[in-house]
C-alpha positions as CSV (number, residue, x, y, z in Angstrom):
1,M,45.2,45.9,53.4
2,E,41.8,44.7,53.9
3,E,38.6,46.6,52.5
4,E,37.3,48.0,55.4
5,I,33.6,46.9,55.2
6,V,30.3,46.9,57.3
7,Y,28.7,43.4,57.3
8,R,25.3,43.3,55.5
9,H,23.3,41.8,58.8
10,T,24.5,45.6,59.8
11,V,23.3,47.4,57.5
12,E,19.8,45.0,56.6
13,G,19.4,46.0,60.4
14,L,19.7,49.8,60.4
15,F,17.5,49.9,57.9
16,R,14.9,47.5,58.6
17,S,14.5,49.4,62.1
18,I,13.7,52.5,60.0
19,G,10.5,50.8,59.1
20,D,8.0,53.2,56.9
21,R,10.2,56.2,57.1
22,L,12.4,54.4,54.8
23,T,10.7,56.5,52.0
24,P,11.3,56.8,48.0
25,E,13.3,59.6,48.8
26,L,15.5,58.2,51.4
27,R,16.5,55.3,49.3
28,A,17.2,57.4,46.5
29,K,19.9,59.9,48.5
30,L,21.2,56.8,50.0
31,T,21.1,55.2,46.3
32,A,23.1,58.7,45.4
33,V,26.0,57.9,48.3
34,G,26.7,54.4,46.6
35,L,23.9,52.3,49.3
36,D,21.7,50.7,46.8
37,L,18.9,49.4,49.4
38,D,16.9,47.3,46.6
39,A,19.8,45.3,45.0
40,Q,19.3,41.8,44.2
41,S,21.8,40.0,46.4
42,P,22.9,42.4,49.4
43,R,26.2,42.9,49.7
44,N,28.5,43.8,52.5
45,T,29.1,47.7,52.3
46,S,32.6,49.7,52.5
47,R,33.3,51.9,55.5
48,T,33.0,55.3,53.9
49,V,29.7,54.2,52.5
50,F,28.1,52.9,55.4
51,A,29.2,55.9,57.3
52,D,27.7,58.6,54.1
53,S,24.6,56.4,54.6
54,L,24.4,56.9,58.3
55,R,25.0,60.6,58.0
56,V,21.9,60.5,54.6
57,T,20.0,58.6,57.2
58,V,20.0,61.4,59.6
59,E,19.8,64.1,57.8
60,H,16.7,62.9,56.5
61,L,14.8,61.7,59.4
62,Y,15.8,64.5,61.9
63,P,16.2,67.7,60.8
64,E,15.1,69.3,63.7
65,F,17.7,68.1,65.4
66,D,21.0,68.9,66.3
67,V,23.0,66.5,64.3
68,S,24.3,64.3,67.5
69,E,20.6,64.1,68.8
70,G,19.8,63.0,65.2
71,Y,22.6,60.3,65.1
72,R,21.5,59.4,69.0
73,R,18.1,58.5,67.9
74,L,19.1,56.5,65.0
75,G,21.2,54.7,67.6
76,V,18.5,53.8,69.9
77,G,16.1,53.1,67.2
78,I,18.5,50.0,65.9
79,I,17.7,48.5,69.8
80,Q,13.8,49.1,69.1
81,G,14.3,47.8,65.9
82,L,15.9,44.8,67.3
83,E,13.1,44.2,69.7
84,Q,11.0,43.7,66.7
85,T,12.7,40.5,65.6
86,V,12.0,36.9,67.0
87,L,15.3,36.7,68.2
88,G,16.0,40.0,69.1
89,K,13.1,40.4,71.3
90,S,14.3,37.1,73.0
91,L,17.6,38.5,73.7
92,V,16.6,41.8,74.9
93,S,14.3,40.2,77.1
94,M,17.3,38.8,78.6
95,W,18.7,41.6,79.3
96,P,16.9,42.8,82.5
97,I,17.7,39.2,84.0
98,F,21.2,39.8,83.1
99,G,21.9,43.4,84.6
100,P,23.4,46.7,83.6
101,Q,26.7,45.2,84.1
102,R,26.9,42.2,82.2
103,V,25.1,44.0,79.7
104,V,27.8,46.9,79.1
105,V,30.4,44.3,78.1
106,R,28.0,42.1,75.3
107,I,27.6,46.0,74.0
108,Q,31.2,46.2,73.9
109,E,31.9,43.3,72.7
110,S,29.1,43.2,69.8
111,F,30.6,46.7,68.3
112,E,33.1,44.5,67.0
113,T,31.2,42.4,65.3
114,V,29.3,44.5,62.9
115,N,32.2,45.5,60.6
116,N,35.7,44.5,60.1
117,Y,37.8,47.5,61.3
118,M,36.1,48.2,64.5
119,K,37.9,48.0,67.7
120,S,36.8,48.5,71.2
121,E,38.2,48.5,74.6
122,L,35.9,48.3,78.1
123,L,37.7,50.0,81.2
124,T,35.7,49.0,84.4
125,Q,36.3,52.3,86.9
126,G,33.7,50.7,89.9
127,P,30.6,49.2,90.0
128,G,28.1,51.1,87.4
129,H,31.3,53.1,85.7
130,H,32.7,52.4,82.8
131,L,34.9,53.7,79.8
132,I,34.6,52.4,76.3
133,R,36.9,53.3,73.6
134,V,36.0,52.8,70.2
135,N,38.5,53.4,67.0
136,E,35.7,54.3,64.4
137,C,32.1,55.7,65.0
138,N,31.1,56.5,61.4
139,G,31.4,60.2,61.8
140,N,29.1,61.4,64.9
141,P,29.9,60.0,68.5
142,G,26.1,60.0,69.2
143,Y,24.9,56.9,66.8
144,L,26.9,54.1,69.5
145,R,26.3,56.6,72.2
146,G,21.7,55.9,71.3
147,I,23.2,51.9,71.1
148,I,24.5,51.9,74.5
149,E,22.4,54.0,76.3
150,A,19.0,52.3,74.7
151,G,21.1,48.8,75.7
152,L,21.3,49.6,79.1
153,V,17.9,51.4,80.0
154,R,16.3,48.1,78.9
155,A,18.9,46.5,81.3
156,G,17.8,48.1,84.1
157,A,20.2,50.8,84.2
158,K,19.1,54.1,86.9
159,N,20.1,57.5,86.6
160,L,22.3,56.7,83.2
161,R,24.9,59.1,81.6
162,V,26.6,58.2,78.6
163,E,28.9,60.8,77.6
164,P,31.0,60.9,74.6
165,F,34.5,62.5,75.1
166,D,38.3,62.5,73.1
167,F,36.3,62.1,69.5
168,D,38.9,63.0,66.9
169,G,36.7,62.7,63.8
170,H,37.1,58.8,63.7
171,A,37.6,57.2,67.7
172,C,35.6,58.5,70.4
173,S,35.6,57.4,74.1
174,Y,32.1,57.1,76.4
175,R,31.7,57.5,80.2
176,I,29.3,55.3,80.8
177,Q,27.8,55.8,84.6
178,W,24.2,54.6,86.3
179,A,23.8,54.1,90.0
180,P,24.8,50.8,90.9
């Protein structure tokens, strides 16, 4: 069986989105769980190291929040970080033109480009009502919830609700609704 890995661009994007909050203390905590952000040639990261890195980052950046809210805020930060890059800014600026209906499809598809193990499925229940099933949430459904929320808000979704359900420690489903 092939090793389950998170691609380098995913790890780089996550920690670029943190910006100056990536303190020496957080770097040391990440190194302790196996993620060396100072490596000369960045490489792909194992699934378990990435999940541990998310947990450590959430604990460090959001100690005042419940764990799920910390993960959600980290996910929202990914979209905010994406907007700080030239390509990301161009992409995100198009989302209101595409609208939430098309963006929810792109978000679901993009989940499968961040690593070699994530599988997802989008089930459309009606206008502005979808379910996304994901086989891996890296320890907490809040992270993907934040990504979904931030992306759809930027696409113009009104009265948005993203609710995780059926989380089994790995897989999770999300009920997504907005005013059509």
